[in-house]
RODO-2510 file (C-alpha; in nm, 4 decimals, decimal comma):
residues 187
     n   res          X          Y          Z
     1     m    -3,1725    -4,0001    -2,2715
     2     p    -3,1496    -3,6456    -2,2989
     3     l    -3,4302    -3,4364    -2,4971
     4     f    -3,4167    -3,4508    -2,8732
     5     g    -3,2281    -3,7835    -2,8510
     6     r    -2,8770    -3,6352    -2,8116
     7     r    -2,6141    -3,6952    -2,5638
     8     k    -2,4437    -3,4522    -2,3562
     9     k    -2,0778    -3,4512    -2,4501
    10     k    -1,8238    -3,5051    -2,1438
    11     s    -1,6452    -3,1511    -2,0526
    12     k    -1,2758    -3,2135    -2,1313
    13     v    -1,1497    -2,9480    -1,9006
    14     a    -0,7409    -2,9579    -1,8815
    15     p    -0,6231    -2,9266    -1,5229
    16     v    -0,5070    -2,6013    -1,4112
    17     a    -0,1154    -2,5775    -1,3558
    18     e     0,0162    -2,5261    -1,0354
    19     e     0,1344    -2,1365    -1,0782
    20     t     0,4559    -2,0942    -0,9889
    21     i     0,7408    -1,8045    -0,9846
    22     r     0,8420    -1,8583    -1,3117
    23     s     0,4848    -1,7885    -1,4275
    24     a     0,4473    -1,4338    -1,1918
    25     g     0,3483    -1,1559    -1,3844
    26     v     0,2090    -0,7760    -1,3384
    27     g    -0,1072    -0,7795    -1,0816
    28     d     0,0029    -1,1209    -0,9466
    29     v     0,0286    -1,1641    -0,5785
    30     v     0,3611    -1,3883    -0,4579
    31     v     0,3114    -1,5138    -0,1061
    32     i     0,6024    -1,5728     0,1051
    33     s     0,5253    -1,7921     0,3976
    34     g     0,6582    -1,6525     0,7124
    35     f     0,8351    -1,3757     0,5724
    36     s     0,6697    -1,1273     0,7044
    37     p     0,8250    -0,9094     0,9951
    38     t     0,5859    -1,1003     1,2587
    39     y     0,6861    -1,4631     1,1026
    40     e     0,2954    -1,4255     0,9281
    41     d     0,2665    -1,4912     0,5627
    42     a     0,4067    -1,2153     0,3262
    43     y     0,1682    -1,0922     0,0331
    44     f     0,3236    -0,8817    -0,2630
    45     l     0,1574    -0,7101    -0,5619
    46     i     0,4115    -0,7509    -0,8471
    47     e     0,4276    -0,4194    -0,9820
    48     r     0,7251    -0,4794    -1,2319
    49     v     0,8889    -0,7472    -1,4101
    50     g     1,2311    -0,7651    -1,5406
    51     r     1,5062    -0,9735    -1,6909
    52     y     1,8631    -0,9514    -1,6437
    53     e     2,1732    -1,1365    -1,8774
    54     g     2,5022    -1,2170    -1,7032
    55     p     2,7851    -1,4301    -1,8049
    56     s     2,6232    -1,7293    -1,6156
    57     g     2,2916    -1,7150    -1,7481
    58     s     1,9813    -1,5256    -1,6604
    59     w     1,7674    -1,4171    -1,4089
    60     h     1,4478    -1,2603    -1,3437
    61     e     1,3020    -0,9878    -1,0873
    62     l     0,9859    -0,9211    -1,0034
    63     i     0,9431    -0,5626    -0,7641
    64     g     0,6042    -0,6264    -0,5253
    65     v     0,4686    -0,4167    -0,2784
    66     d     0,2614    -0,5066     0,0609
    67     g     0,1318    -0,2047     0,1941
    68     d     0,4513     0,0578     0,2738
    69     r     0,6996    -0,2793     0,2221
    70     r     0,8654    -0,2947    -0,1440
    71     v     1,0775    -0,5702    -0,1995
    72     a     1,2602    -0,7206    -0,5114
    73     i     1,2126    -1,0761    -0,5973
    74     e     1,4895    -1,2428    -0,7870
    75     w     1,4901    -1,6010    -0,9395
    76     s     1,7280    -1,8022    -1,1401
    77     e     1,7028    -2,1929    -1,3008
    78     d     2,0822    -2,2404    -1,3068
    79     d     2,0890    -2,5323    -1,0831
    80     g     1,7664    -2,5797    -0,9685
    81     l     1,5101    -2,3129    -0,8915
    82     f     1,7287    -2,0200    -0,6431
    83     i     1,4699    -1,7470    -0,5014
    84     t     1,6114    -1,4535    -0,3454
    85     v     1,4305    -1,1488    -0,1571
    86     t     1,5610    -0,8082    -0,0960
    87     e     1,3924    -0,5102     0,1034
    88     q     1,3931    -0,2210    -0,1552
    89     g     1,4488     0,0503     0,1031
    90     s     1,7124     0,2892     0,0541
    91     a     2,0207     0,1547    -0,0914
    92     m     2,3551     0,1410     0,1640
    93     g     2,6984     0,2643     0,0698
    94     i     2,9708     0,0390     0,0344
    95     e     3,1398     0,1844     0,3240
    96     s     2,8618     0,0129     0,5277
    97     v     2,9901    -0,3457     0,4592
    98     g     3,3623    -0,1958     0,5243
    99     l     3,4327    -0,2070     0,1376
   100     s     3,6017     0,0622    -0,1037
   101     h     3,6568     0,1158    -0,4426
   102     d     4,0000    -0,0233    -0,4401
   103     e     3,9113    -0,3308    -0,2527
   104     l     3,6135    -0,4194    -0,5018
   105     v     3,8622    -0,3597    -0,8018
   106     r     4,1267    -0,5744    -0,6220
   107     m     3,8610    -0,8669    -0,5162
   108     d     3,7545    -0,8579    -0,9068
   109     e     4,1076    -0,9121    -0,9921
   110     e     4,2170    -1,1546    -0,7730
   111     n     3,8523    -1,3717    -0,8259
   112     s     3,9413    -1,5537    -0,5135
   113     l     3,6731    -1,7044    -0,2465
   114     s     3,9507    -1,6098     0,0104
   115     n     3,8218    -1,2299     0,0318
   116     s     3,5454    -1,1893     0,2196
   117     l     3,3705    -0,8907     0,3939
   118     s     3,2154    -0,8500     0,7921
   119     y     2,8673    -0,7124     0,8067
   120     e     2,6603    -0,7216     1,1267
   121     g     2,8881    -0,9537     1,2655
   122     d     2,8460    -1,2347     1,0010
   123     r     3,1654    -1,2943     0,7491
   124     y     3,0272    -1,3000     0,4207
   125     t     3,2658    -1,4816     0,1351
   126     y     3,3213    -1,3582    -0,2180
   127     r     3,1387    -1,5237    -0,4680
   128     n     3,1920    -1,3753    -0,7804
   129     s     3,2007    -1,0432    -0,9971
   130     y     3,0710    -0,9476    -1,3335
   131     e     2,8983    -0,7391    -1,5936
   132     a     2,5465    -0,7977    -1,6282
   133     f     2,2757    -0,6194    -1,8681
   134     a     1,9051    -0,5257    -1,8144
   135     v     1,6972    -0,7107    -2,1139
   136     a     1,4690    -0,4445    -2,2792
   137     q     1,1050    -0,5086    -2,3247
   138     g     1,1538    -0,6049    -2,7002
   139     g     1,4943    -0,8140    -2,6376
   140     g     1,8556    -0,7121    -2,7029
   141     e     2,0463    -0,5602    -2,3956
   142     g     1,9520    -0,2720    -2,2237
   143     e     2,1290    -0,0601    -1,9452
   144     g     2,4583    -0,2727    -1,8369
   145     f     2,5766    -0,2506    -1,4464
   146     y     2,8616    -0,4312    -1,2624
   147     i     2,8002    -0,6631    -0,9544
   148     w     2,9785    -0,8112    -0,6667
   149     e     2,8103    -1,1200    -0,4903
   150     f     2,9367    -1,2368    -0,1393
   151     a     2,7409    -1,5098     0,0769
   152     r     2,7406    -1,5774     0,4402
   153     e     2,8967    -1,9050     0,5267
   154     d     2,5381    -2,0810     0,5669
   155     g     2,4135    -1,9506     0,2267
   156     e     2,1108    -1,7723     0,3597
   157     k     2,2130    -1,4322     0,3279
   158     l     2,3939    -1,2412     0,0867
   159     v     2,5363    -0,8976     0,0183
   160     s     2,5294    -0,7507    -0,3331
   161     v     2,7266    -0,4477    -0,3971
   162     v     2,6150    -0,2648    -0,7569
   163     k     2,7832    -0,0342    -0,9705
   164     s     2,5918     0,1361    -1,2684
   165     e     2,7198     0,4203    -1,4650
   166     g     2,6817     0,7536    -1,3116
   167     v     2,5545     0,6140    -0,9862
   168     p     2,7402     0,5572    -0,6793
   169     f     2,7821     0,2452    -0,5401
   170     e     2,4988     0,0545    -0,3916
   171     v     2,4554    -0,2359    -0,1365
   172     y     2,1830    -0,4676    -0,1094
   173     t     2,1565    -0,7788     0,1162
   174     p     1,9238    -1,0529    -0,0092
   175     v     1,7699    -1,3463     0,1758
   176     v     1,7432    -1,6839     0,0111
   177     v     1,4032    -1,8258     0,0388
   178     a     1,2927    -2,2049    -0,0219
   179     p     1,0959    -2,2337    -0,3354
   180     e     0,8525    -2,4616    -0,1231
   181     i     0,7575    -2,1214     0,0618
   182     v     0,6722    -1,9165    -0,2668
   183     s     0,3128    -1,9459    -0,4016
   184     v     0,1908    -1,7003    -0,6864
   185     y    -0,2044    -1,6033    -0,7104
   186     k    -0,2816    -1,5337    -1,1052
   187     k    -0,4756    -1,1983    -1,1127
***
């Protein structure tokens, strides 16, 4: 029996929830297994978090750095957790994927899965185009932009064409990553 006749209370510590991409914030580290150029794990310190809204739902963006390497890690939960990673070097122009303004307008009007583009020897099929909005810090809509999405036949790589007012077309090439290879370490 403890001193003074009192029993020690058993500590009731709640189990720590597993950290996932859903809980990542500024200052946290996101680890993506096998994502470095040498197929080692890549460690990205999160510098900024954003959220976007489009007609099919919302998605989140984490801007992370690993030395000189900067990436955008985007995730959504429309049909399960979907994660893409985009190297944030200089954006490419639409000519780099063989497109023009007129072709994008035509694809947008047709809204047809038979439209496609060729990039680095692979075929990317048109998936969707829509207007989206960055969600402002206090809620509500922030700046709007238009996006065209294309997917490689295996679904592992994408081509995204983004157009904001007053800015030239920007082309990005996101890579789809499995949620199982993404870990988060809280600051």
